[in-house]
N, C-alpha and C positions, 0 to 999 in steps of 0.2 A: 381498444384504443384507436383514436383517429390521429394520424400524423398531419400536422399543418406546418406552415412556415414558421410559426411562433413556437412550435414544440408539440408535445403530446396533449391531446384533449381526452380526458377520461369521460366515458359515457355512463350516466347515472340513471337508474330506474327508481323513481320516487313514488311510493305508494302510500296514500293517506286519503281517507274519506272526508276529511275536513278541508273544505275549499280554501279557507283562509290560511291554514297551516301549510297546505300544499303549495299555495302561491308564494307565501313568504319564503319557504325553503327553496323553492324553484328559483326565485329572483336572487337570493343570496348565493346559491351555487353557480348560477349562470354568470353573475358578476365576477366570480373567481375563476372563470374560464372552463367550467364544466359544461358538457352537453347533457341537458336534462330531458328525460322523457317521463311524463307523469301518468299515473293511473289512479282512478278514484275508487276502485273496488278490487276485490280479489279476482273475480273472473277477468277483468280487464288486464290486471297485472299478469295473470297466467298467459293470456294471449300475447302480451308484449314479450314475455320470456320465450315463448315458442317461436315467435316471428323475428326476433332481433337479438343482438348481442350486447352485453353490458359489462363494464368493469366494476361497477358498484351497485349494490341494492340497498336502498333505505326504505324500510317498510314499518308502518304502524302495527302494533301487536293486535289491538282490539278494533275490529271493524264490524258494523252491524249486519252485513250480508253474510251469506254462507261462506265458511272458511275464515281464516284470520292470518295474522302475520306468520304463524308457523307454517301454514300451507304455502305461502309465497316463498319463504326461506327454503323449505324443502324442495319446492319445484326448481328454484334457482340452483340449489346444490346438485340436484340430479342433472339438470340441463347444462349449467355453466359453472362447474366446480371451481374455476379460476377466480370467480367474482368475489369481491369483498362484500360481506353482508352485515348490515347494521340494523338492529331491531329497536324500535322506539316504543316505550311504554310510559303510561302515566302513573304507574304504581311505584312509589319510592322503594319498596322492598323487593322489587322484581329481581334484582341482581342476586340476592341471597336466596329467595324463595324458589326461583326458577333456574338457577345457574346450571344445575345438572341436566335439565331438560333442554336448555338452550345451547347445547354444545355445538349445534350446527350453525349458530350465529357467531360472527367474529367478535361482536361487541354489542352490549345493550346500552342504549341511551335513555336515561330517565328524564321525563319531562318535569319541570321546564329546564331546558339547556340553552346555552348561548348559540343561536343560529350562526352568528358571525364567526364563531370558532369551528363550525362544522367542517369547513373546507380544510382548515389546518389539520384537523383530526383525520380526515380522509386521506390527505397527502401523507401524513405520518404513517398511517396504517398500510397504505399502498406500498410505501418504501420497504416495509418489512414483511409484507404479506406473502404467504406461501399458498399455493393452490390447495384447496380442500381435498383431503383424502378420506373418502367415506369408509368407515369401519363396518364390517359385516354386522347386520342386525338380526336379532332372534325374536321369534314369536314367544308369547307368554308361556305356552305349553312346553316349549323347548327349554326355557329357563327353569321352569319348575322341575322338569325331569332331571336336568343337569344339577339342580340344587336340592334334590329330594332329601339327601342326607342332612343338609343344613336345615331344611324345613322341620324334619323330625327332631333335630337337636334343639332348635329354637322353640318349637312347640313344647318340648319336654321342660325346658327351662321356665317358660311362662306358666305351664301347668303346675310345676313344683312351687312357684311363688304364689299360686292361688290357694287361699285357704279353703275355698269351696271344693277343691279337688285333692289337695295334698294331705288332707286328714286321713285318707285311706292309705294304709301301709302297703305299697306295691313296689316291686322292682322296676327299674327303668324299662325293661322289656315288657313287663306286664302293663305298665302305665301307657306305653306307646301303642300297645295292642296291634291293630291292623292299620295304623296310621300310614305307614309307607305304601301299602297297597291302595289306600284311599287316594293318596297323592298321585300314584301311578294312574288310577282310573280317571282322575281329574285331567291329567296330562293327555290321556287318550281322547277324552271329550274335546279338549282344546285343539287337538291336532286335526279335528274335522272342520269342515267349512264353517266360518263364522258369519256367513251372509245374514243369518237370522238366529235369534235365540228365542225359542218359544216353548210352551209346555209340550212335553213329549219328547224333547231332545235328550233328556237325561238318560244315561245308560243304567242298566241294572247292575248293581254292585254286590256280588256275593260277599265281598269283604265287609261292606257296610252292614249287611244283615248279621254276619258272624260277629262283627264288632259289637252290635247291640246285645247279642246273646252273651258274649264275653263280659260286657259291662254289668249285666244283671248279676252274674255269679261273683263279680268282684265287689258288689255292694253299691253300685251306682244308683242314682235316682234319675228320673227324666230331666229334672232341672240341671243335673250335672252333665248330662249328654248335650243339652243345649249350650251350656257354658263352654264345654271343650270344643264344640263346633265353632262357636264365636272366636275362640282363641286361634283355631286353625285359620280362619279368614284373616285375622289380624296378622298372623305369622306369615301367611302367603304374601300379603301386601307389603310387609316389611322386607321380604326377600326381593320383591320387585323393585322396591325403593333402592335397595343396595345394588341393583343391576340395571339402573336407568341407562347407563352408558351403552349397554348392549341391547336395549329394548327397542323393538319395532313399534313405533307409536301409531303407525297407520291403522293397525287393527287393535289398538289397546282397549278402546271402549267396548266393542263387542266381546273381547276376551274377558274383561272385567265382569261384564254381565253374565257371561258363561260361568265364571268362577262362582259368583253368587248363586246362580241357579243350580249348579252341580253340587255345591256344598250343601245347599238346602235339600236337594234330592237325596243326598247321602244321609243327611240327618233323618229324613223321613224314613228311609229304609233301615237305618240303625234303630230308630224308635220301634219300627215294625218287628225287628228281631227281638228287641228287648221285651216288648209287650207279649209276644208269642211265648217266650220262656216264662214270663211272669204269670200268664194265664195258665200255662201248663203246670207250674209249681203250685198255683192256687188250687188246681184241680186234683192235686195229690200225686202228680207224676214225679217219679224219682230218677228217671233216666236223664243223664247228662250227655249232651252231644260230645262225640269223641274228640272234636277239635277243641273242646273247652275243658277237658278233664284236668289239664295241667295249667289252665289259665293262659294258654298261648295260642296264637293264630295257627290255623292248619296250614301245612306245607303245600296243600293243593291249591291255595288261593294265589 
């Protein structure tokens, strides 16, 4: 804030790539006594935040260059947590669809809105505004490890509702098989560097192979293996949806890519174990792996 003879002047960083919109909001706020600094792009806004201090941030959500309003809000929260942050979007349903993700923004303004009332809104919010307190954020792998029991329970509920899977009479322990270990393996993969996700990054999973062997003796088909793998991905993303408040969004995209790659790799290894036992059975082999005699995962995994 800048102290003058007339009182306090609040400094505003206004970020919008639309020249007409930016100029209109700039003039409206300046007439109401605000000191406005404008930025026409995310890189310019980030430079302003690094070099100067502001009381208020108003940023458009969608901008054509690299980054967007989330990037600007996140930078302001890290650098100047005291600032009031307003995010502007042209999507009418943004408040409901993005509310959980936009926890770092103090308010969402949906276009079109009355620019003339923007100053009143800012003053009202500043009067009751409290400095932002950043809650600890977690990587996807940490959340999955913490919620592994919930993943198994949710997966089981989905599998039991699926007619393609539930027609086999299995106990809960038999139906979940090696699922808990598969989730653990996924968490280990996610704990590694997410700078790149490429072929060959997937880890060997003894549990996935044993899972395929187990499923053969339980009466599964290859189609059923694919179906339960798809349910696993849906379940994982459901868990992440319920933990948005704790989620570190800075690495969300590479982590999601890793989940898809690792679950697919596990399915490939499960298929390998399944086909190995099937070929052995077709050749007349009668020996059953010790870990499968009772239809349960081996304690060594």
